N, C-alpha and C positions, 0 to 999 in steps of 0.2 A: 540432644537437649543438654543445656549447660546447667550443671548442678552447682549452686552457690552455697557456701557455708552460712549457716544462720548465725547472726551476731548476738552478742550479749552486752548489755550496757551496764554501767556502774551507777548505783544509787546508794550513796552513803557507803557503808561497809559491805553491803550485799549487792547482788546482781540480779536484775529482773529480765526475764525472757520476753522479747518483743515479737509478737505473732505478726506474720505478714498481713493477715486480714484485719488486724486491729485498726489500721489506718482507714480502711474502707468502712468498718463499723463506726468509727468515730465521726467520719464525715457525714455518713447517713444519719447518725444521732443528732448532729448539729442541725442538719436540714430538717429533721423531724421535729426537733424542739422549736425551730423557728415557725414551722407550719402550725404546730400545736399552739404556739403563742398567739398566732393570728386568729385561729379559730376560737381560742379561749376568750378572746376579747369580743367575741360575737360580731366579728366584722365580715364573716362569710357572706351574709346577705348583701353587704356593701360592695363585693368584688365586681359585680356587673352593674352597679348603680352609677349612673352618670348625671344624676339630678344635681342642679345648681352649679355644674361645671361646664366650661366651654372646651370644645376639642382643640387640639393643637393647630389645626388648620386655620382657626380664627386668628391665632397668633401670627400666622404667616400672611394673613389677609387674603388667603386662598390664591396667592400669586402662583400661577401654573409652573413657572420655572423652579421656584423654591420648593413647591410641593413635589415636583418630579425628582428634584435632587435628593430630598429626604427619603422619599419612597424608594427610589432606585438604589441608593447606597444601603439602606437598611435591608432591602430585599436581597441584594447581592451578598451582604455579610451573613444574613440568616441562612441563605441557601448554602453558602460555603461552609458554615458551621455544621449544617445538617450533613453535608457530604463528608466532612472530616469525621463526624460521629459515626456515620454509617461505615466508613473505611475502618475505623478502630474496632467497631463491633464485629465486622467480618474477619479482621486480623485475629482478634481474640478467639473467635469461634474456630477458625481453621487451625490455630496453633495453641489450642487450649492445653495440650499435653506437653508442649515443649517450651513455650515462651515464659520467661520469668516475669514477676511483678504484674500478674494479670489484673489485680485489683487497682493498680495505678492507671492502667489503660481504661478500666471501667469508670473510675472516678473522674478521670479527665474527659471521658466521653459524656458523662452526665453534666460536667461543667460546661462543655461546649454546647450541648443541647439547650441548657438553661440560657446561655448567652444568645443562642439563635432565637429562643422564644422571646427574649427581651427586645430584640430587634424587630421581630414580627409584630409585637405589641406596640412598638413605636409607630408602625404603619397604621395599626388599628386605631390608636388614639388620635390620629389626624382627623378622623371623622367621628369617633366615639370617645367620649370623655370618661372612660373606665380607668381612672388613675389608680384606684385601689388594686385592681387586677394587675396593672403594670408594676405597681410598687411591690406587690407580693412576689411576682416573678423575679424582680430584682433582688428581693431578700433571699429567695432560694439560690439565685446565682451567687450572691455574696457568701452564703453558707458553703456552697461548693468551692468557691475560690479560697476561702479560709482553710477548708479541709485540705485542699491541694497544696497550699502554701506550707501547711504544717507537715505534710507527709514527705514533700520533696527533700528537705535536708536530711531526714532520717534514711533516705535511700542512698546517700552518697557512698557509704562503705561498700554496699553491694555493687554499685556502679564501678567503683575502683577495682573490685574483684573481677568484674567482667572485663575491664580494660587489661588487667594482668593476664587473664586467660587468653585474650585476643593477642597480646604480645607473645605469649608462649606459642600460640598457634602459628603466628607469623615466623617465629624463629624456627619451628619445626619445618615450616614450608621452605625456608631458605636452606635448611640442612638437607631436605629432600632434593631440592634443586642442585645443591652442590654434589650430593651423591650421584644424582643423575648425570651430571657432567663428568664425574670421575668414571662412571660406567661407560659413557660414550668414548672416553679416552682409552679405557681398557679394551673396549670392543675393537677400536681402530688398531690398537697394538696387537690384539689377537689375530686380526686379519693379516697384519703385516708379518707376524710370526708364521702363520699358515703359508704365506707366499714364500717366505724364506725356507720353510721346511720342504715345500714342494721342490724348490730349486736345489736344496741339499740332496733330496732323494735322487734327482736326475744326475747331479754331480757324482754322488757316491756310486751310482750304477756305472757311470763311465770310468771313474777313477779306479774302481776295483776290478771291473771286468776286462778293461784294456790290458793291464799287466798279465792277467790270467790267459787272455787270448794269445799274447805274445810268448807265453810260456808253453801252452799246449800246442801251438802251431809248429814250432821247431821240433818239439818232442815227436809229434806224429810224423813229421817229415823224415826225421832220422830213422824212426821205426819202419816206415814204409820203404825207404831206400835200401834197407838191408845192409850187407857188408859190415855187420857188427858181430863182435864176439858174443857168446852166450851170456857172459857176465855183464857186458855193456847193455845188451838188450834187456836183461832182467832189471838192471838199475834204472833204465829209462822207463820201463813199464811201471815200476814203483813210483817214479816221479810223476808220471802221467796220472796214475790212480790217485795219488794224494792231491794233485792239482784239481782233479775233478771233484774230489771230496770237498776241497776248499771252495770251489765254485758253487757246489750245492749249498754249503752253509751260507755263502754270500747271497745266493738267490732266496733262501729261506728268510734271512733277515730283511732283505729288501721287500719281499712279498708281504711280510707282516707289517712293515712300515707303511706300505701302500694301502693295505686294508685299513690300518688304524687312521691314516690320513684321508681315507675316502677316495683314493685315486685308482682303485682296482676296478677295471672294466671287464665285462663279459661279452664275448663275441659268439653268437649262436650259429651252429651249422648242423647239418644232418650227420649223425654218427651211429655206428653199430656198436653197442656196448659190449657185446660178446667178442667181436673182433678186436676192440680196443683192449679188453682184458687179456686176450691171448698175446697181443703185442707186448704188453707190460710184463708178462711172465718170462719173456725171452732172456733178459739180463740175469735172471736168477738160476738158469739151467745149469751153468757150470758149478755154482755153489751148491745146488741141490745134489748134483752127482758126486761132488767131492765129499760132502758130509752125509751122503746116503739118506737124504730127506725125500720122502715120497710126496710128489706134487700131483694133484688131480684137479681137473676142471670139469664141472658139471653144468652144462648149458645146452639144453635140448633144442633151443631155437635161437634165431637171430633177433636181437632186440634193437629196434630202430628208435632213436631218440634225437632230441634237439638240444645241443649244449655246446660248451666251449671245450674243444678236444684237448687243448693244451692243459687246461685246469683239471679236466677229468683224468688225463694221463698222470698228472702229479698226484691226484688223490689215490689212484690205484697203485702207483709206484711207492708212495709213502707207506700205504697199508701193507703191501707185500714186503717192503724192506723191514718194517716193524715185525711182521710175522717170522721172517727168516732170521732176524736178529735174536729172537727169544726162543726159537725152536731148537732143541738139542739135537745132536747127531743121532741119526736113525729115526727122527721124528717124522711128522706129517704136516703138510700145508694143503688145505682144501679151498678151492675157489668155486663159486657158483653164482649164476645169474638167472633171473626169471622175471616174468611180467606179473603184475598184480593190480588189477583195477586202474589201468591207465598210468601206472608208475613202474619204474624199473628198479628191481631189487638186486644188489650185488653183495655177496657175503664172502669174507676172507677169514678162514679159521686156521689156527695153529695149535700145536700140542705142547706149548711152553708152559710157564708157571701161571699164566692167567692174570687177571686183574681183580684185586679185592673189590667187593661191592661198594665200600666207602669211597673208592677212588675212581669209579667208572664214569663219573662226570668230571672230576678234577683233571684227569689225564688229557682232556682236550683243551685245558688252559695253557697259556703260553709259558714256556720254560719249565713245565712239569715233566718229570721222568718216572712217574709211578712211585711205588714205595722204595725205601732205601735198599731192601734186599735185592730187588730186581734191577734197580738203577745202577748198582755198583758193577753189574756185569755188562752194562751197555754204555756206549758212547753217544755223543750228540749234544745238541743245544736245547732239546726239549721243545722244538718248534714243529716237528713233522706232523703230529696229530692235530696241533692247533691250526696248521695250514689246511689240513684235511677238513676240519670243521668249518673254517671260514669259506673255503671253496665250495663245499657242499651247500652251505647256506646261501651263497651267491646264486646257486641254481634252484633256490627255494626247496631244498631237500633237507634230510636229516641223517645223522650218523649216530650210532650207539654201539656200545660194547656190552657183551654178556658172556656168561660162561658157556664154553663149547661142550657139546656132548662128549663125554670121555675125558674132559679136562682141557685146559687151555683157554684162549681168548677167541671170541667170535665177533668180528666187526661187521655191522650191517649198514649199508648205504642205501637210502631210499630216495630216488630221484624222480621228478615228474618227466614224462615222455614228451610233453609239449611245452614250448616256451611260454612265459607269461604273456598276458594280453599286451598288445602294442609293441612287442619286441620283434626286431627284424632278424630274419634267419638268412644267412649268407650261404653261398655255394661252398662246398667243402674246400677249405683252404689248403690243407695238407693231405697228400696222398697217404695211403696205408704204408707204402715203402718208406716215405719220409718220416712218418711217426715211429715206425719200427726202428729206423736208424737213430732217431732221437732217443728212444727208450734204451737202445743198446749202450748209449753213452752214460746212462744213469750209474753213478758210483755205488756199488753194492757195499754197504758198511757192515762190518762184522762186530759181534759182541766182543767185549774185552777178553783177550786170551786166545781167540781164534787166530790161527797162524796163516800168514801168507807164505812164509818161508817154511821149508821142511827143517826138522831138527838138524839135518846134515849140513845145512847152509851156515849155521852158527858154529864157530870154532869150538871144538870140544875141550874139556878140561884135560890138561896134560899132567900126568902123574909120573912118579919114578925119579929119574935123575935130574929132571929139569928143575933148576933152583930159582927161576924167575919169580918175582912176586906174583901172588894170586889176587885177581880182581874178581869180585862177585857183582854181576849186573842184574838188577831187579827192575823189570819193566814189563807191563802187561801188553805193550805194543811190540810184537816180534820184529817189525821193521826197524824200529828205533834200537831195540836190543842188538840187532844184526849190525847196524851202523856203528854203534859203540864198540862192539866186539871187533869188527873189522878195523876200527881206528886203533885199538889198543893191543890187538893180537900179536903184532910183531915183537912187542917188548914184554908182554906179560902173559901169564896163564889166565884163561878165562873160564868162569863158571856163570851160569844163568839161572834165573828163577822168574816165574810169571806173575807172582803176587807177593805181598808182604809176608804172609804166613809161610809160604814155601821158601822165601828168602831167609826168614829167621831160622828155619830148620837147617838150610844149607850153611848159613853163617856159623851156627853152633857146631856143625859137623866139620867144616873145612877151616874155620878160623882164618879168613882171608886177610890180606894186608891192606885192602881198600874195598869199600862197598859203595857202589853207585846205584841209586834207587830213584824211581819216579815218585810223585806224590799221589796222584789219582790212580789207584789200582783197586782191583776187586779183592774180596775176602778180607784183606788188611791193607789199609792205606799207608802211604809213605811216612806221614808224620807219626802214625801209631807204631809203625815198624821202628822208627828211630827211638821213640820212648821205650818200647819193649826191649830193644837191643841193649840199651844202657842199663837195664836191670840185671843183665847177666855179666858176671865177672869176666868171662872169656872175651866179651866184646866191649869191655869198658874203655879200652884204649884204641880200638879199631877206628880209623878215620872213616867218616861217611860223607860222601859228596852227593847232594840231592840235585837231580836234574828234573826240571818241570817247565811247562809253558805258562804257569801261573806267575804273574809279575807283580802281584799285590805286595807292597813293601812290608806289610805285617807278617806275611807268610814266611819269608826268609828269616826275619827276626825271631819269630816263634820257633822255627826249626833250629836256629843257632842256639836258642836258650835251652831246648830240649836235648841237645847233644850232637847235632850235625856240625861238621867242621867247615863246610863250604856249600855254596849254592850257585848253580849255573843255570841261567834262564835259556829256554829254547826260543828261537833257533841259535845254535852255537857253531863255532868253527872247530874242525878236528884238531887243529894246532893248539887252540886254547884248552880243549879237553885234555890233550896229552900233557901239556905243561902243568895244569892243575893237579892231575893225577900223580905226576912225578914228584911235585912238591909235597903233597900230602903223604905219599909213601916215604919220602926222605925224612920227614919230620916224625914219622911214626915211632922210631926207636928213641929219638931224643925225648919225646913226651913220656915214654915209659920211665926213663931215668929220672926226669923231673918229678914224676908222680911218686916215686919211691922216697926221694929226698924230702918232699913235703910231709910225708907220713911220719917223720921222725920228730916232729915238733911236739912240745908238751906245755902244759899250763901249770902255773904255781897256784894250786888250789888253796893252800893255807893263807897266802897273801890276799887272795881274793875274798876269803871269808872275813878276814880282819877289816878289809875295806867296807864290806857290807855292814858289819856291826857299827862302824863309825857313822856311816850314812844313816843308819836307823836312829841313832841317838839324836843326830841333827834334825831328822825329820820329826821326832817327837817334840822337840823344842819349837819348831815352826808351827806345828798344830796348835800348841798352847797359845802362841802369839796371834793366830788367826781366829780364835774363838771369840774375841772381842768384836769382830766385824760380822759375825754370823747373823745377827739380828737384822742388820741393814741389808744383807744379801737376800735373806728370805723375804723381806718386804718387797724388794725389787723383783724377785722371782715370781711372787704371787701376782704382780701387776702385768706380767707378760702373757701374751696369748699362746705361746708355745709351752710344751711340757718341759719343766726344768727339774733336774735331779743332781744329786751328788753321791759320790761313793768313796769309800776308804781306799787305802793303797792296795788292799787285798781284792778289790772289785765288788765287795758287798755294798749295795745301795743303802744309804742311811737318811736320805731326805728326798721328798717330792714337793713340788709347789701345788697350789690349790687347783690348777688346771688339770693335773693328773687325776685327782679324786673326782672332779666333775666329769671327766671323760670316761674313766673306767668304772666309776661307781664303787670302788673298793674303799675299805677303811684303812686307817693308819696301821693297825696291827697286821692286816693282810699283806701289806706292801713291804714289810721289813725284810732285810736280807735279799733273798732271791724270789720274793713273792710276785715280782713283775712277770714271771714266766706264765702265770695263770691267764693273763689276757693276751699273751703273745700267740700268734698263729702257729699251730703245730708244725707246719712245713718250714717255718722260719726259726724254730727254736735251736736246733743243732748248729746251724750256721751262725746264728747270733751268739750262742755260747762260745763257739770256737773263736770267732773274731774278737769277742770281748776278752776272753782269756788270753789270747795272743797279744792284745793291746796292753793288758795289765802286766803281762810278763815282759814285754819289750819296751814299754813306756812310750810307744808311738801313739799318735792321734787315732782315735776310734771313730769310724764312720761306716754306716751300714743302712740299708733300706729294709724295713720289716713292717709287718702288719699287726696293729693293735686292735683289740675288740672294743667297740664303742658300746657303752652300757645303755644308751638311750634307745637303740634299735637292734643291737646284737650283731651288727655288721663289722667286718674287719676292714680297716682303712690303712693305706700305706703311710708310713712315717719315715722321715729321714732322721736317723739318730747320729748325733755327733758328741764327742767328748774329748777334752784335752786334759792332760795332767798338769797340776800345779806342783812346782818343785821348790825346794828350799835352796839356800845359797850353795849347798854342796851338790845340787843336782838330784837329790833324792825326792821321789814323789810322795807328797803327803795328802793329796786330795785329787779326786777326779770331778770335773764339772761338765755336765752334759745337758743336751737339749733334745727334744723330739718335736719335729715340725710336720704337720699334716701335709703330705704331698700326693694324696690319693688322686685328685683331679689331674695333676700334672703327670702322674705315673700312668694313668690310662692313656693319655695322649702319647707318652713315650713308648708304651707297649705297641700301640698301633703303628707309630712311625718306625720303630725298630723292626717290626715284621715286614714293612715295605722295604726297608734298607737291606734286610737279610735276603729277600727275594732278588733285589737288584744286585747285591754283591755276589750271590750265587750265580746269577746270569753272567756277570762280568767274568767270574772265575771260569765258568764253562766256556764262554765265548773265547777267552784268551787261550784256553787249552786247546779247544777244537780248531781255532784258526791257526795257531802257531805250530801245532804238531805236524800237520802236512807241510808247512813251510820248512820245518827242520829237514825232512826228507828231501824236499826240492833243493834246498841250499847245499846240503852235503853231497847229494848225488851229482849236482851240477859241477861242484869242485872236483869230484872224483872223475867225472867224464872229461873235464878239461885236462886233468893230469894224464889220463889215458890217451888223449888225442894230441898230446904235445908233439909226438913224433910223426903224426899223420900228415902227409903232404897235401891232403885236400883242405882247402881253406873254409869250405862251407860249413862243415860240422862245428869247427871252432867258432866261427862267426855266429852260428845259431846259438850255441851254448853261452857265448859272451852276452848276447842280447837277453837270453833267459836270465842270467845272473843279474843283469841290470834291472830287469822288471821285478825280479824277486826282491831286490833291495828296495825298490819303490814300494812294493806291497808291504814289506816289513815296516818301513817308515810310516806308511799310511795307517796300518793297524796300531802302531805305537802312538800316533797322534790321536786316533779315536779313543784308545784306552786312557790317554792322558786327559782327555775331556771328561771321561767318566770319573777319574780320580779327582779332578778339580771340583766337579759337581758334588761329589760325596765327601769332600774335604780330606781325601786320603793321599794327596800329593805331598810326599815326605821329602825333605831336602837332606842330602848327605853332605854336610858343610865341612869345609877345611880351608886352611890358608894356601894360596897359590899365587904365583907370580903373574902379573897382568900381561907383561910383554910376551912371555913364553906362551901364555894362554892364547893371545891373539895370533901369534905366529903359527901355532899348531893348527888352529882352525882355518887360517888362510891357506896353509900348505895343503890341508886335506881337501878344501873346496877347489883350489886351483888345479889339483890333480884330476878332479872329475870334470872340470870345466875349463880346459886350456884355451878356448877361444876368447875368453874375457880376461885380460890381465888384471890382477888385483894388487893394488899398492897400499902400503901401510904408512900412515903419517902420524908421527908422535911416538916417543919412547919415554915412559914415565917411571918405570922401575918401582912399582907399588905392589904391596902384598894385600890381596883381597880375601876376605873371609866370606865364603859362600859355597854353593854346590857347583863345582867346576863343570860337571857334565851338563847340568840343566842350563847354565849360562852359555855353555858352548852350543847347546841346542838353539838358544835364542839367536846367537850370532850367526850360526849356520842358516837359520831360517831367513834372517835379513839378507844374507849374501845370496841365498838361492832365489829370493824374490827379486833382488837387484839384477841378477843374471837373467832371470826369466823375462823381465820387462825391459831389458836393454837390448838394442840391436847389436849383433856381433859385427866387428870386434870391439864393442864399446868397453871402455875401461871402468873398473870399480875401485873405489877408494875407501879404505877403512881408517877412520879417524879416532885417535885415542888422546884424551885430555884429562887433566886432573886439577883439583884445587884442594883446599884444606878439608873439605867435607865429603867429597865424592869423586868417583872415577866415572867418566862419561865415554861411551863407545858409540861411534857413528858409522853408518854405511851409506855412501853416496853413489848414485848411479846417474846416467844421462839418458834415461829411458823416457817413457810416455808420461810420467808424472801422475798425480792424483788430483781430481777436482777438489776445490776448496770446500764445497758443501758435503763431501763424503769423507774428509780426513778424520772427522770425529767419530765415524762409524766403523772404520776398517778394523778396529780392535775388538769388535763384537763377534760373538760366536756365529759362524756360518755366513758372515757378511762378506760379500765380494763386490768390487767396483763393477757395476754393470754398464754395458754399452757395446760398441762394435768389437771391443777387445775381448769380449766374453768367449767367442769361438776360437780365439787365437791363444789365449792364455788360460789353460785349465787349472782347476784347483777346487778345494772344498770350502775355503774360507775359515779354516780352523788354526792355521799356523800362527798368525799374528795374535789370535785369542789366547793360545797356549803361551806364547811369548809374553803377553801382557800379564797373565797370571803368575808366571815364574818370576818376572821382575818385581811384581807387587809383593810376592812372598819373601823377597830379599829386601823389602823396605825401599825399593827404588821406584822409578817411573820410566815410561817409554812414550815417545811421541814422534811425530813426523813433521817435516818442513818440505813443502813441495809447491811448484807452480806447474799447472797442467801443460804438458808438452815440453818441459824443460827439466825433467828428471825429478828425483826425490831423495831426501836424506832422512834416514831413520836413526834416532838416538835412543839409548837407554843408559841410565845412570844407576850406580850401586854405591850406597853410603859407605864411608870408611870407618865409621864409629861402630860397626858391627864386629863383635868379638866372640871368640869361642867361649862356651860356659866353663866355669871353674871345675865342674865335675868331670869325671873320666869320660873321654870321648867314646861314643858308642861304636860298636863294630861296624865298619863300613860295609854297606850292602851294595852290590853292583846294581846300577840302574841303567835304563835305556837312555843314554845321553849322546855324546859325540859319536861313540862307536856305532850305536844303533842308527843314528841319523845318517 
């Protein structure tokens, strides 16, 4: 129903209200007056009197054609009028609660009925001369006509209002149609992204698992052939174990991605749960014997069920791995299975620290690792229990954790014994022997600090006459500690510690010449160790080299700020570690001398005091000059929606605008000096005081977020407080001007977004650590084995290890690209910029690429001798990516050309090949994330579709652009340009942090 505003008209100086029904009453009054007039003249008896009059028919001479014409036309008009009146009456009745202007329709209906009556009377008067009756009806019709004519103009404003409402309704309809079209476009884009995501999962599965297959295959071949020394066999076993751990992490990530995308399928077959549980316990027998853990299986009967054997095996292996990870030495692991009302119950219990009640649901979420006390003793990505939950729910089952009798955690899996309705059950796909073989390859992960090596394997600390420098290695992974010790042992004495707390005690006792430590360690982390070590005078000058798989650019910078001298990312080469260690030890003594000389400097306090006095006098003069403009400032401040305040040089507030008093409800007397602390949130007071005092003391701009109490409802709302100092000509502060802006709504959004970003950053950090730590062992042991087999006359072992090294490099490059995508998405891709020569840069990249791809000759065209300011490693990554693509899509021995040109504004690099080319309609899409040119070439040229996307982001962050020129079937030329007007900032250049650039690629 349309509600129209009632109008008010002007009458002289006043306004009279026009009632909607006034028009109807006026019309009826006019018609009533006319009828009264007729009757008052005593003409009522004359209405049906036809005496002395002739009927109209006589005027027509009763000609049949003329009579028929008059009767027919009047009858049709009268019937039409009756029909119109009946329609209006029906419309008003049906819409009496919704339609506006009901009285207009009623009046118009009366008018139409009266008109109909006049026409019917015209027919009557053809034969009956009742002209008084006909005239009276015409008088009534005239009265209704006059009333309608008067009422219609007064309705125009309301009609205009209806038209405006209709226009607004039409505009809203157009907006809805536009929004609908946008939703259709977004839906189509969403479907396209789902398809790209599905293709990406398939490509990732191939690109990650293929290198691991080529690593594990040669290792297993060398181990089974024998003829290896005990040291060689042990190193290969470590490499195989870390490769299996890496494969498990890859499988976990891919399974979670498949579940999230809805591509995980379940294949049902007949399985014996008890037998499957026994097979899954086999890989843990050696670990149980080594750590003296009592393992029991309570299953009085065979439990036949229908399910996916592979997924059920993953469920039991993950739960058993979790139980052994948290069970201490000498503890107990209990497994049990039973039937209960058509369902199978499997229970796995440990005697570890257990799970807090508040976390018993959260630990099944992705990337969760329990509370911080338990998580610091365990490794992993936090996906194991999430996969358990997803796989159990795929079987329409449930999983829960509770407190075990006697302490520890009890995981209970409840599965239906029969498949859901309409599900097909296949014959058993894998035999028990095959499943047991698959379970035996499951990598048994240990909690942090559990040793694979015995203490005798790590070189012991040598004391006495040996004067070699002492190196302290702090790492919770004994395999990594062993590798570092073996690398440095020939030149240095070695001491080891398994966590930050133990390392700090060792460092204070031994006072080593160099400390190497990891970041992610139990008890005390690496960054906390660095900050704690710098608080002790004995370790103030000791160089600290941090080794970690975390490659976030902010982590090395933070460690360098807190006192670390260098940072080396895993995986690393032994030669690089030896060089960095030698440099740090060599600079150790020089730093001590420089530290002593710096301590001899002194300040002239008397001169400084005189300068302060002079500045104070100048400040007082400036305050007097500014008092004349204080009134104008306060008027301006009172008109602003923000809280505005001023303070003296000592920090005491002396003015608030009107907005402050409206918001806080305080009086002027209450706010003097430091009265504002009364409405400040208790949790924010100390921080606010500290930052404000620091700003007052240093004269720097003040900025902080805090909560003020609102007087209207007593709630605390977030405000952004800012203040800047006003200085006189001598630089002395004479006044502080500040504002407080309500940012509570924005703050709530930021808090939610920050929580999501922290979870994502934590996952990236864990994923980087868990993926790169096994690669460190693989890379180092491969190099060690190659050196050991240099004198071996057999070509096969060397060939296998060379292939392994190639695949490891591919895997490192792939992980670096995936982490680069995460950095780009989170805005954490930081550039380490410097000036470098363009020609040397191109020659180095070409030499490196030519060495790895000798079948494709690479020629350089152009020598420009330009200095470029940018991240040399990242731009090298772009050029290597373009060269790699050119080689990949060019038939051997096709040549590759690198083109370098320049003008006054930019330097342009180009890579030209003679390969398959790129279709015109796909050239604008190849720089999008995960996009690949699809067609017959798909099966021949593998890839993830992320290299050109990373190249595009790197070039854009340098202010340049990247593009392609290609004709399908005739090769392609990729160009990227870097502007020459980019210059280094005037401030001191930040410490260069090693990034994954040319070397990593």
